PADO-514212 format. One record per residue (C-alpha): x, z, y; residue in three letters. Coordinates in steps of 0.001 Angstrom, whole numbers. Last residue first. Layout:
! residues N
r X X, Z Z, Y Y, res Ala .
...
This chain:
! residues 498
r X -42164, Z 26690, Y 1026, res Lys .
r X -41757, Z 23737, Y 3479, res Lys .
r X -39474, Z 24272, Y 6577, res Arg .
r X -40862, Z 24662, Y 9854, res Glu .
r X -39811, Z 22800, Y 12643, res Leu .
r X -41397, Z 23994, Y 15796, res Lys .
r X -42100, Z 22171, Y 19175, res Gly .
r X -45617, Z 21314, Y 18296, res Asn .
r X -43684, Z 19590, Y 14842, res Thr .
r X -44096, Z 15723, Y 16089, res Ser .
r X -43928, Z 16319, Y 19375, res Lys .
r X -40573, Z 18377, Y 19522, res Ala .
r X -39191, Z 15616, Y 17158, res Ile .
r X -39808, Z 12869, Y 19295, res Arg .
r X -38568, Z 14322, Y 22461, res Glu .
r X -35283, Z 15425, Y 20562, res Ile .
r X -35096, Z 11438, Y 19703, res Ile .
r X -36432, Z 10354, Y 23497, res Thr .
r X -33058, Z 12856, Y 24704, res Thr .
r X -30781, Z 11163, Y 22267, res Thr .
r X -31463, Z 7702, Y 23267, res Ser .
r X -33065, Z 4607, Y 21909, res Val .
r X -36106, Z 3508, Y 24382, res Gly .
r X -33999, Z -271, Y 25275, res Lys .
r X -31131, Z -906, Y 23146, res Ile .
r X -28426, Z -841, Y 25682, res Leu .
r X -26509, Z -4154, Y 26860, res Pro .
r X -22795, Z -3664, Y 26824, res Val .
r X -20564, Z -3541, Y 30363, res Leu .
r X -16940, Z -4330, Y 30397, res Glu .
r X -14910, Z -3248, Y 33151, res Ile .
r X -11059, Z -4674, Y 33332, res Lys .
r X -7415, Z -3635, Y 33620, res Gly .
r X -5375, Z -5000, Y 36396, res Gly .
r X -3533, Z -1534, Y 37664, res Tyr .
r X -6074, Z -1092, Y 39946, res Ser .
r X -8788, Z -2341, Y 38000, res Glu .
r X -8549, Z 764, Y 35709, res Val .
r X -8187, Z 3291, Y 38370, res Ile .
r X -11203, Z 1878, Y 40091, res Asp .
r X -13258, Z 2133, Y 36771, res Gly .
r X -12839, Z 5645, Y 36487, res Gly .
r X -16261, Z 6585, Y 36542, res Val .
r X -18451, Z 3738, Y 36701, res Val .
r X -20737, Z 2843, Y 39081, res Glu .
r X -18647, Z 184, Y 40721, res Glu .
r X -19642, Z -1494, Y 37444, res Lys .
r X -23120, Z -1211, Y 37589, res Lys .
r X -24191, Z 1401, Y 34876, res Tyr .
r X -27195, Z 1368, Y 32718, res Asp .
r X -25732, Z -1796, Y 30757, res Gly .
r X -23520, Z 848, Y 29037, res Gly .
r X -19863, Z 1290, Y 29528, res Lys .
r X -16505, Z -58, Y 28368, res Val .
r X -13200, Z 350, Y 29793, res Leu .
r X -10286, Z -2022, Y 28850, res Ile .
r X -6748, Z -2390, Y 29127, res Asp .
r X -6728, Z 1638, Y 28745, res Pro .
r X -4355, Z 3733, Y 31007, res Lys .
r X -4239, Z 6345, Y 28655, res Leu .
r X -3320, Z 9561, Y 31011, res Ala .
r X -5292, Z 8274, Y 34006, res Gln .
r X -8126, Z 7283, Y 31714, res Ile .
r X -8300, Z 10711, Y 29860, res Leu .
r X -8016, Z 12566, Y 33222, res Arg .
r X -10870, Z 11173, Y 34790, res Ile .
r X -13053, Z 11660, Y 31870, res Pro .
r X -15459, Z 13255, Y 33746, res Thr .
r X -17344, Z 16190, Y 33391, res Asp .
r X -14029, Z 18165, Y 32260, res Glu .
r X -13297, Z 19668, Y 28725, res Glu .
r X -12173, Z 16353, Y 27172, res Phe .
r X -11817, Z 14874, Y 23510, res Val .
r X -9854, Z 12485, Y 21533, res Thr .
r X -11401, Z 10106, Y 19195, res Ile .
r X -9538, Z 7321, Y 17865, res Tyr .
r X -9873, Z 4067, Y 15820, res Asp .
r X -13823, Z 3796, Y 16254, res Val .
r X -15597, Z 671, Y 14982, res Ser .
r X -15356, Z 1529, Y 11388, res Ala .
r X -17272, Z 4353, Y 12190, res Leu .
r X -16793, Z 7648, Y 10121, res Ser .
r X -14418, Z 9062, Y 12961, res Ser .
r X -17919, Z 9181, Y 14955, res Leu .
r X -19145, Z 11604, Y 12591, res Ile .
r X -16304, Z 13927, Y 12292, res Ala .
r X -15970, Z 14048, Y 16330, res Ala .
r X -20045, Z 14884, Y 16480, res Arg .
r X -19552, Z 17731, Y 13610, res Glu .
r X -15875, Z 19385, Y 15685, res Lys .
r X -18318, Z 19071, Y 18810, res Met .
r X -21234, Z 20463, Y 17724, res Pro .
r X -24829, Z 18921, Y 17390, res Ile .
r X -27585, Z 19688, Y 19386, res Val .
r X -25363, Z 19406, Y 22093, res Pro .
r X -27461, Z 20884, Y 24210, res Arg .
r X -29787, Z 23462, Y 24554, res His .
r X -28191, Z 25106, Y 28029, res Pro .
r X -28915, Z 21810, Y 29931, res Gly .
r X -27411, Z 17975, Y 29565, res Lys .
r X -24464, Z 17572, Y 32173, res Leu .
r X -22990, Z 21420, Y 31793, res Arg .
r X -24107, Z 21954, Y 28524, res Arg .
r X -22167, Z 18559, Y 27292, res Val .
r X -18986, Z 19797, Y 29480, res Ser .
r X -19264, Z 23299, Y 27040, res Asp .
r X -19496, Z 21280, Y 23754, res Asp .
r X -16678, Z 19129, Y 24679, res Ser .
r X -17329, Z 15506, Y 25454, res Asn .
r X -15590, Z 13149, Y 23439, res Leu .
r X -13217, Z 10196, Y 24546, res Gly .
r X -13549, Z 7566, Y 22516, res Val .
r X -10518, Z 4957, Y 21502, res Ile .
r X -11103, Z 1511, Y 20394, res Leu .
r X -8042, Z -880, Y 19700, res Leu .
r X -7426, Z -4352, Y 19386, res Asp .
r X -9602, Z -4595, Y 22204, res Gly .
r X -13128, Z -6006, Y 23468, res Phe .
r X -14676, Z -6456, Y 20185, res Gln .
r X -14615, Z -1936, Y 19768, res Arg .
r X -16879, Z -2154, Y 22481, res Ala .
r X -19432, Z -4164, Y 20143, res Lys .
r X -19122, Z -1598, Y 17472, res Lys .
r X -19644, Z 1105, Y 20079, res Leu .
r X -22750, Z 5, Y 21279, res Phe .
r X -24465, Z -669, Y 18066, res Ser .
r X -23505, Z 2668, Y 16729, res Thr .
r X -24538, Z 4772, Y 19778, res His .
r X -28024, Z 2527, Y 20003, res Gly .
r X -28738, Z 3094, Y 16068, res Val .
r X -28334, Z 6806, Y 16382, res His .
r X -25824, Z 9624, Y 16624, res Leu .
r X -27500, Z 12838, Y 17494, res Ile .
r X -25084, Z 13935, Y 20444, res Asp .
r X -22783, Z 10954, Y 21400, res Phe .
r X -21473, Z 12555, Y 24048, res Cys .
r X -19779, Z 9671, Y 25905, res Gly .
r X -16715, Z 8101, Y 26506, res Asn .
r X -15390, Z 4152, Y 26343, res Thr .
r X -11834, Z 2806, Y 25766, res Phe .
r X -10676, Z -196, Y 24961, res Ala .
r X -6615, Z -932, Y 24078, res Ile .
r X -5540, Z -4410, Y 23673, res Ile .
r X -2654, Z -4106, Y 21492, res Arg .
r X 809, Z -6443, Y 21899, res Gly .
r X 3257, Z -4270, Y 20039, res Asn .
r X 4472, Z -2469, Y 22970, res Gln .
r X 636, Z -1192, Y 23179, res Arg .
r X 786, Z -51, Y 19672, res Arg .
r X 3873, Z 2381, Y 20308, res Asp .
r X 2187, Z 3530, Y 24135, res Asp .
r X -778, Z 3993, Y 21784, res Ile .
r X 799, Z 6297, Y 19573, res Leu .
r X 2391, Z 8454, Y 22365, res Asn .
r X -360, Z 8680, Y 24444, res Ile .
r X -2885, Z 9998, Y 21593, res Leu .
r X -178, Z 12793, Y 20714, res Thr .
r X -548, Z 13978, Y 24207, res Lys .
r X -4535, Z 13958, Y 23833, res Leu .
r X -4560, Z 15458, Y 20940, res Glu .
r X -6322, Z 13490, Y 18196, res Met .
r X -9425, Z 13082, Y 16125, res Ile .
r X -8149, Z 9620, Y 13974, res Arg .
r X -5960, Z 12046, Y 11631, res Asn .
r X -9361, Z 13907, Y 10604, res Ser .
r X -9588, Z 10706, Y 7775, res Ser .
r X -12764, Z 9870, Y 6472, res Tyr .
r X -13033, Z 6023, Y 7426, res Met .
r X -9505, Z 5749, Y 7714, res Thr .
r X -9034, Z 6272, Y 4261, res His .
r X -12002, Z 4262, Y 2979, res Gln .
r X -10336, Z 1066, Y 5339, res Leu .
r X -7066, Z 2033, Y 3547, res Val .
r X -8569, Z 1658, Y -230, res Phe .
r X -10425, Z -1455, Y 692, res Asp .
r X -7277, Z -2657, Y 2375, res Ile .
r X -5264, Z -2142, Y -467, res Ile .
r X -7918, Z -3050, Y -3093, res Glu .
r X -8535, Z -6669, Y -1467, res Gln .
r X -4707, Z -7961, Y -1152, res Leu .
r X -5064, Z -7070, Y -5101, res Thr .
r X -3452, Z -4435, Y -7169, res Val .
r X -1712, Z -4562, Y -10813, res Thr .
r X -2205, Z -2486, Y -14263, res Ala .
r X -260, Z -1295, Y -16930, res Thr .
r X -2840, Z 509, Y -18508, res Gly .
r X -5743, Z 2718, Y -17217, res Ile .
r X -6407, Z 2803, Y -13092, res Lys .
r X -5813, Z 5285, Y -10702, res Gly .
r X -2260, Z 5140, Y -10998, res Val .
r X -3056, Z 1452, Y -9843, res Val .
r X -4185, Z 2416, Y -6682, res Ile .
r X -1546, Z 5300, Y -5536, res Gly .
r X 1043, Z 2629, Y -5869, res Ala .
r X -278, Z 447, Y -3787, res Ala .
r X -409, Z 2506, Y -828, res Ile .
r X 2997, Z 3306, Y -1690, res Asn .
r X 4128, Z -411, Y -1486, res Ala .
r X 2416, Z -425, Y 1823, res Ile .
r X 4202, Z 2406, Y 3300, res Glu .
r X 7888, Z 1172, Y 1821, res Ile .
r X 7085, Z -2317, Y 3293, res Ser .
r X 6373, Z -429, Y 6829, res Lys .
r X 9757, Z 1877, Y 6227, res Pro .
r X 11620, Z -1486, Y 5252, res Leu .
r X 10704, Z -3625, Y 8276, res Lys .
r X 8182, Z -6377, Y 7696, res Leu .
r X 10306, Z -9915, Y 7635, res Gly .
r X 7348, Z -11359, Y 5244, res Ser .
r X 10200, Z -11389, Y 2324, res Ala .
r X 10695, Z -7673, Y 2930, res Met .
r X 7122, Z -6925, Y 2424, res Gly .
r X 6704, Z -9293, Y -518, res Leu .
r X 9681, Z -7437, Y -1934, res Gly .
r X 8825, Z -3894, Y -1760, res Leu .
r X 4930, Z -4652, Y -2437, res Leu .
r X 6598, Z -6013, Y -5900, res Ser .
r X 8943, Z -3044, Y -6116, res Ile .
r X 6336, Z -446, Y -5676, res Val .
r X 3877, Z -2513, Y -8160, res Thr .
r X 6534, Z -2623, Y -10854, res Asp .
r X 7216, Z 964, Y -10240, res Gly .
r X 3429, Z 1883, Y -10989, res Ala .
r X 3732, Z 75, Y -14232, res Gly .
r X 2477, Z 2958, Y -16092, res Thr .
r X 1381, Z 5779, Y -13925, res Val .
r X -1836, Z 6304, Y -15823, res Asp .
r X -4993, Z 8251, Y -14724, res Tyr .
r X -4299, Z 9674, Y -11662, res Val .
r X -6462, Z 10858, Y -8804, res Glu .
r X -5886, Z 9680, Y -5776, res Lys .
r X -4309, Z 11282, Y -2599, res Lys .
r X -1666, Z 8763, Y -1580, res Thr .
r X 2261, Z 10030, Y -2197, res Ala .
r X 3718, Z 11311, Y 887, res Ser .
r X 6828, Z 9393, Y 2406, res Ile .
r X 9895, Z 11009, Y 3355, res Tyr .
r X 12359, Z 9068, Y 5490, res Ile .
r X 15767, Z 9682, Y 5413, res Ser .
r X 17761, Z 9917, Y 8868, res Lys .
r X 19833, Z 7005, Y 9817, res Lys .
r X 23226, Z 5523, Y 9513, res Gly .
r X 22942, Z 3814, Y 6123, res Lys .
r X 19623, Z 4189, Y 4842, res Gln .
r X 17672, Z 6946, Y 2577, res Phe .
r X 14411, Z 6242, Y 1925, res Leu .
r X 12193, Z 9283, Y 56, res Thr .
r X 9219, Z 8767, Y -1883, res Met .
r X 5533, Z 10607, Y -2655, res Gly .
r X 5477, Z 13972, Y -4373, res Asp .
r X 2948, Z 12390, Y -7366, res Lys .
r X 5773, Z 10683, Y -8582, res Gly .
r X 9044, Z 10817, Y -6590, res Leu .
r X 10045, Z 7447, Y -5817, res Thr .
r X 13691, Z 7412, Y -4642, res Ile .
r X 14411, Z 5009, Y -2452, res Leu .
r X 18304, Z 3508, Y -1568, res Ile .
r X 19173, Z 1483, Y 1436, res Ser .
r X 22187, Z -956, Y 2659, res Glu .
r X 24248, Z -814, Y -844, res Thr .
r X 27778, Z 270, Y -877, res Lys .
r X 26902, Z 2129, Y -4330, res Leu .
r X 28940, Z 4834, Y -3736, res Arg .
r X 27596, Z 5475, Y -470, res Asn .
r X 23824, Z 4929, Y -908, res Leu .
r X 24474, Z 6906, Y -4370, res Leu .
r X 25938, Z 9719, Y -2932, res Thr .
r X 23646, Z 10117, Y -59, res Arg .
r X 20484, Z 9768, Y -1976, res Gly .
r X 21731, Z 12362, Y -4622, res Val .
r X 23040, Z 14785, Y -1901, res Lys .
r X 19648, Z 14341, Y 49, res Gln .
r X 17497, Z 15312, Y -3238, res Leu .
r X 19648, Z 18281, Y -3844, res Thr .
r X 18721, Z 19947, Y -286, res Glu .
r X 15220, Z 18549, Y -429, res Asp .
r X 14720, Z 20796, Y -3544, res Asp .
r X 15192, Z 20768, Y -7269, res Val .
r X 16953, Z 17485, Y -7756, res Ile .
r X 19210, Z 17723, Y -11093, res His .
r X 22527, Z 16287, Y -10482, res Leu .
r X 24086, Z 14587, Y -13826, res Gly .
r X 24695, Z 11165, Y -10854, res Leu .
r X 23450, Z 8964, Y -13019, res Val .
r X 20682, Z 10556, Y -14470, res Thr .
r X 19495, Z 12566, Y -11304, res Glu .
r X 18856, Z 9254, Y -10278, res Ala .
r X 17124, Z 7903, Y -13127, res Glu .
r X 14676, Z 10926, Y -13406, res Lys .
r X 13778, Z 10922, Y -9445, res Lys .
r X 12939, Z 7141, Y -9710, res Asn .
r X 15871, Z 4693, Y -8945, res Pro .
r X 15031, Z 1935, Y -6281, res Thr .
r X 17626, Z 44, Y -5208, res Ile .
r X 17565, Z -1869, Y -1460, res Val .
r X 19849, Z -4993, Y -579, res Thr .
r X 22362, Z -4954, Y -3453, res Ala .
r X 25327, Z -4332, Y -2554, res Glu .
r X 26461, Z -2514, Y -5932, res Arg .
r X 24336, Z -3174, Y -8933, res Tyr .
r X 26710, Z -3313, Y -11531, res Lys .
r X 27842, Z -103, Y -10268, res Val .
r X 24694, Z 1450, Y -11573, res Tyr .
r X 25899, Z 1906, Y -15068, res Ile .
r X 23322, Z 4560, Y -16365, res Thr .
r X 20054, Z 2857, Y -17274, res Gly .
r X 17824, Z 1441, Y -15348, res Lys .
r X 17494, Z -228, Y -11911, res Pro .
r X 14114, Z -1907, Y -9886, res Asp .
r X 16619, Z -3970, Y -7670, res Val .
r X 15488, Z -5760, Y -4312, res Ile .
r X 17655, Z -8622, Y -3286, res Val .
r X 17538, Z -9410, Y 464, res Pro .
r X 18253, Z -13079, Y 1188, res Ile .
r X 20714, Z -13431, Y 4448, res Asp .
r X 21701, Z -16582, Y 3167, res Arg .
r X 25256, Z -16057, Y 2050, res Glu .
r X 24034, Z -12381, Y 1277, res Gln .
r X 21517, Z -14351, Y -1358, res Ala .
r X 24415, Z -16330, Y -3061, res Leu .
r X 26472, Z -13116, Y -3235, res Val .
r X 23848, Z -10558, Y -5055, res Ile .
r X 23155, Z -13578, Y -7763, res Ile .
r X 26970, Z -13328, Y -8667, res Asn .
r X 26759, Z -9692, Y -8666, res Gln .
r X 23977, Z -9549, Y -10831, res Ile .
r X 24921, Z -12078, Y -13215, res Leu .
r X 28572, Z -10850, Y -13557, res Ala .
r X 27159, Z -6929, Y -14313, res Glu .
r X 24515, Z -8391, Y -17159, res Thr .
r X 20692, Z -8680, Y -15976, res Leu .
r X 19578, Z -10609, Y -19454, res Ile .
r X 20573, Z -7503, Y -21999, res Gly .
r X 17583, Z -5854, Y -22631, res Lys .
r X 18258, Z -2882, Y -20111, res Leu .
r X 14553, Z -3076, Y -18607, res Tyr .
r X 15943, Z -4431, Y -15097, res Asp .
r X 13710, Z -5939, Y -12733, res Ser .
r X 15898, Z -7820, Y -10258, res Leu .
r X 13338, Z -9100, Y -7178, res Ile .
r X 15087, Z -11981, Y -4887, res Ile .
r X 13300, Z -12520, Y -895, res Ala .
r X 12875, Z -15445, Y 1023, res Arg .
r X 13540, Z -17936, Y -1893, res Phe .
r X 13244, Z -21524, Y -1297, res Ser .
r X 16637, Z -22236, Y -159, res Asp .
r X 18105, Z -20575, Y -3045, res Ile .
r X 16801, Z -23748, Y -5424, res Asn .
r X 19320, Z -25232, Y -6638, res Ser .
r X 21677, Z -21992, Y -6601, res Glu .
r X 19284, Z -20148, Y -8697, res Val .
r X 18723, Z -22291, Y -11307, res Tyr .
r X 22667, Z -22824, Y -11375, res Gly .
r X 22843, Z -18878, Y -11568, res Ile .
r X 20517, Z -18710, Y -14653, res Ile .
r X 21741, Z -21551, Y -16310, res Arg .
r X 25604, Z -20193, Y -16138, res Gln .
r X 24325, Z -16549, Y -17012, res Glu .
r X 23180, Z -18045, Y -20218, res Ser .
r X 26379, Z -20283, Y -21350, res Glu .
r X 27952, Z -16729, Y -20351, res Asn .
r X 25790, Z -15305, Y -23569, res Ser .
r X 23285, Z -13000, Y -22862, res Ile .
r X 24071, Z -9063, Y -23541, res Pro .
r X 23028, Z -7508, Y -26555, res His .
r X 19835, Z -5525, Y -26185, res Thr .
r X 17460, Z -6933, Y -28881, res Ser .
r X 14022, Z -6791, Y -29554, res Glu .
r X 10950, Z -6595, Y -32157, res Trp .
r X 9379, Z -3159, Y -31112, res Asp .
r X 6311, Z -1684, Y -33502, res Ile .
r X 3765, Z 812, Y -32020, res Arg .
r X 1809, Z 3083, Y -34211, res Leu .
r X -1545, Z 4793, Y -33855, res Ile .
r X -2275, Z 4250, Y -30099, res Gln .
r X -5877, Z 6345, Y -29688, res Gln .
r X -8515, Z 3381, Y -28285, res Asn .
r X -11057, Z 6091, Y -29706, res Thr .
r X -13081, Z 4030, Y -31987, res Glu .
r X -11321, Z 818, Y -31458, res Leu .
r X -8492, Z 2432, Y -32789, res Ser .
r X -4676, Z 1140, Y -31598, res Leu .
r X -2111, Z -827, Y -33133, res Val .
r X 602, Z -1591, Y -30819, res Arg .
r X 2960, Z -4391, Y -30735, res Thr .
r X 6285, Z -4281, Y -28352, res Lys .
r X 7899, Z -7741, Y -28469, res Lys .
r X 10897, Z -8001, Y -26789, res Ser .
r X 12798, Z -12006, Y -26940, res Ser .
r X 15561, Z -12050, Y -29977, res Ile .
r X 18387, Z -14146, Y -29073, res Lys .
r X 19968, Z -15914, Y -31603, res Gly .
r X 19345, Z -19017, Y -29639, res Pro .
r X 19290, Z -19103, Y -26194, res Glu .
r X 16283, Z -20550, Y -24325, res Ser .
r X 15613, Z -20831, Y -20360, res Phe .
r X 12815, Z -19529, Y -18396, res Val .
r X 13987, Z -21200, Y -15216, res Gly .
r X 11370, Z -23974, Y -15464, res Ser .
r X 8370, Z -21576, Y -16287, res Pro .
r X 6330, Z -22467, Y -13227, res Asp .
r X 3816, Z -19670, Y -12455, res Val .
r X 346, Z -20519, Y -12570, res Gly .
r X -651, Z -17307, Y -14394, res Leu .
r X -1571, Z -19343, Y -17475, res Lys .
r X 1907, Z -21150, Y -17511, res Gln .
r X 3664, Z -17730, Y -17621, res Leu .
r X 1417, Z -16903, Y -20375, res Glu .
r X 2725, Z -19925, Y -21701, res Asn .
r X 6619, Z -19146, Y -21633, res Thr .
r X 6717, Z -15994, Y -22816, res Ile .
r X 4404, Z -16763, Y -25936, res Ile .
r X 6742, Z -19552, Y -26508, res Ala .
r X 9769, Z -17119, Y -26468, res Gly .
r X 7859, Z -14627, Y -28742, res Thr .
r X 7315, Z -17893, Y -31471, res Asp .
r X 11073, Z -18688, Y -31309, res Gly .
r X 13946, Z -19754, Y -29268, res Asp .
r X 14488, Z -16571, Y -27932, res Asp .
r X 13818, Z -16290, Y -23765, res Val .
r X 16192, Z -16177, Y -20864, res Ile .
r X 15219, Z -15171, Y -17722, res Ser .
r X 14416, Z -17182, Y -14095, res Thr .
r X 11210, Z -16904, Y -12138, res Val .
r X 9129, Z -18167, Y -9256, res Tyr .
r X 6464, Z -16566, Y -7813, res Val .
r X 3925, Z -17765, Y -4550, res Gln .
r X 2483, Z -14666, Y -3730, res Ala .
r X -1280, Z -13977, Y -4125, res Glu .
r X -1112, Z -10582, Y -4425, res Leu .
r X -2170, Z -10887, Y -7964, res Ser .
r X 728, Z -13386, Y -8661, res Val .
r X 3153, Z -10620, Y -7373, res Leu .
r X 1354, Z -8043, Y -9718, res Asn .
r X 1488, Z -10432, Y -12774, res Lys .
r X 5209, Z -11111, Y -11944, res Ile .
r X 6405, Z -7774, Y -11415, res Val .
r X 4385, Z -7074, Y -14923, res Asn .
r X 6407, Z -9945, Y -16459, res Gly .
r X 9560, Z -8217, Y -15450, res Ala .
r X 8600, Z -5914, Y -18858, res Gly .
r X 5323, Z -7267, Y -19814, res Gly .
r X 3354, Z -10345, Y -20190, res Leu .
r X 240, Z -10004, Y -22295, res Thr .
r X -895, Z -10567, Y -25826, res Ala .
r X -4307, Z -9551, Y -27236, res Glu .
r X -5466, Z -8798, Y -30562, res Glu .
r X -8984, Z -8272, Y -32124, res Lys .
r X -10635, Z -6196, Y -34857, res Gly .
r X -8011, Z -5524, Y -37681, res Ala .
r X -8964, Z -2883, Y -40191, res Glu .
r X -6652, Z -292, Y -40084, res Val .
r X -5603, Z 1756, Y -42947, res Ile .
r X -4204, Z 5335, Y -41804, res Gln .
r X -1221, Z 6409, Y -43584, res Val .
r X -952, Z 8583, Y -46731, res Pro .
r X 992, Z 6448, Y -48954, res Ala .
r X -638, Z 3490, Y -51434, res Glu .
r X -4386, Z 4578, Y -51373, res Pro .
r X -4387, Z 4011, Y -47962, res Ser .
r X -6525, Z 6454, Y -45930, res Ile .
r X -9722, Z 5137, Y -44394, res Arg .
r X -11994, Z 4518, Y -41490, res Asn .
r X -9702, Z 3198, Y -38694, res Val .
r X -11560, Z 214, Y -37050, res His .
r X -8713, Z -2002, Y -35038, res Gly .
r X -7295, Z -3132, Y -32040, res Trp .
r X -3848, Z -5059, Y -31867, res Leu .
r X -2246, Z -5643, Y -28675, res Tyr .
r X 1136, Z -7086, Y -27686, res Glu .
r X 2953, Z -6676, Y -25235, res Asp .
r X 5542, Z -9419, Y -24825, res Ile .
r X 8221, Z -9293, Y -22877, res Met .
r X 10403, Z -10994, Y -19758, res Leu .
r X 13717, Z -9140, Y -18927, res Asp .
r X 14514, Z -10134, Y -15430, res Gly .
r X 14980, Z -12261, Y -12816, res Ile .
r X 11991, Z -12572, Y -9919, res Val .
r X 12028, Z -15281, Y -6899, res Leu .
r X 9684, Z -14964, Y -3925, res Ile .
r X 8153, Z -17928, Y -2359, res Pro .
r X 5498, Z -15920, Y 306, res Val .
r X 2331, Z -17872, Y -712, res Asp .
r X 320, Z -15295, Y 853, res Val .
r X 1975, Z -11876, Y 2262, res Phe .
r X 1872, Z -12944, Y 5554, res Gln .
r X -2346, Z -11858, Y 4956, res Ala .
r X -723, Z -8702, Y 4118, res Leu .
r X 708, Z -7546, Y 7162, res Ala .
r X -1865, Z -8827, Y 9406, res Glu .
r X -4344, Z -6869, Y 7223, res Ser .
r X -2127, Z -3427, Y 7615, res Leu .
r X -1802, Z -3524, Y 11096, res Glu .
r X -5834, Z -3989, Y 11694, res Gln .
r X -6404, Z -1058, Y 9137, res Leu .
r X -3852, Z 1043, Y 11042, res Glu .
r X -1606, Z 2429, Y 9002, res Met .
r X -1389, Z 5783, Y 7316, res Met .
C-alpha cells in the first residue's frame, strides 16, 4: 500500500482537476412506505407512501464520485425533453456541475428506475423502469461532438460511462477518442455489453470479470485463462491498457509490452458492491488526469473501491476517507517491519523520488511518553523515519539479564502503531553501525543526552553530507525509572488480586 505522504500528495493533485464524463444519465427514484395489508383487488401488498427521493444514477454516479473527490466536473449527454430530463438537469445543478453540455432529444426516454421499499425493513418490494435503449440521433451525436470540440482544451481526462441506453454509439465514441488522441488526453471506458469493438483504441478499458468472460466466451478459472482473456482483449481492441476487476479477488492490469500487474483487494467487510465500478473509474480517471502512472492510479482506485463496498447502496468516497483508510491500515500493518535487504531497495526508490530519509535507533523497551515525543520530533526532520530496533539479545547485553521487559516482536508491533514511524528493522549487534552504512540516511537523530561527536555512526553520515540532529528528552522519564517505580510500589513483587 502507498505511503501516507505519497498518497496525500497524489490526492492533493485531484482537487479541481478538470475531467469530462460522457454517458447515460439516469434517475434513481426511491419510494418508501408502510406495508401493513394486502389489496382487496389483487393478492399484492399495499404500500402507504411515506417519503420519496430522487438522485442521479448511471453515469451520474461517476459524476457524484468525482464531485465528492473535489474534481472540476464537466458532463455531456442526451436526455429527454420531459420531466426526467428536467430532474437530471436539476440534480446536476445541485451538485455544482454545469449542465450546458446536456442536450434534449424529442422522443428520447431518459432512464428512471423507481424502487418501492418498505419503511419497516428497507426491503425492496418492486422496481419500475422507464427507459429507451435505441441509439441517439445523428443530430444528437453532433451536438455532443461539438460540445467536446469547443471545450476539449479544458479537459485532462475523459470518462465514458456506458450503460447501453443509447448515448454512447460507436460513431460517437470513435470521434471522441480521435479528438482526445490529438491532444494526448486519456480516455477511460467503463464498458457494457458484448460489442467492445466500439471502444477500440481507448486508453484504458475496465471490464469486470463477468463482462470480460462474456465478450470472449471464455471462462476465467485460473491465472492462465485470466492472462489469455486480458491479452486477447488488449490486442483485439488495440488499446493501451485493459484493467479487469475481479471483485473480492482484486484487479489485474494488462499493458502493451509489459507484464501484467495484480492488485489485491483491500481487506474490508463487504456490505454492498453497488457502484464500486463507478468509484474505480472515477479514481482511475482522476489519477491519469493528474499525471500519475497508471499502476499508482489503480492502487488508489482499489483503495477507494474497498471503502465504498463497506457502505450500503450506491455510495461515493471522499479524499479524507481514502487518507483515513490508509492511515489506519498503515498504523496496524506488519508491512512496516522489514528485513534490511528489503528496506534498502524500498528507500532507494523513495530517495530517487526526492524523499529525505531520517534514522534513529534504540531498545524502546516499555514504550513511554519520552519515546513517543522523541519519535514524533525525529520524524519532522525527514519525509520518512526508519527505526533501528535492538534485538532481545542485543538489549540483554546492553541493559542486563532481566531486560528487555517487552520481547522484540511486541516492541516492533507497538512501534509500528505510531504514525511517526514509517519503517522498523531489527539489528543483532550492540550498535547500529551496519544499518547506517547500508541505509545511508540523510538525517541521523539521537537524544539530547548525547553530544554530536558521541553519536555512533555520526561520522559515517557526515562523510557523505548527511546531518546529525539531537532532540531534547523529557527529563525524569525512562524505562529504567518506570521499572524502579513499579518495583518500589510493589516491594519488588507484582501480586494479582484474587
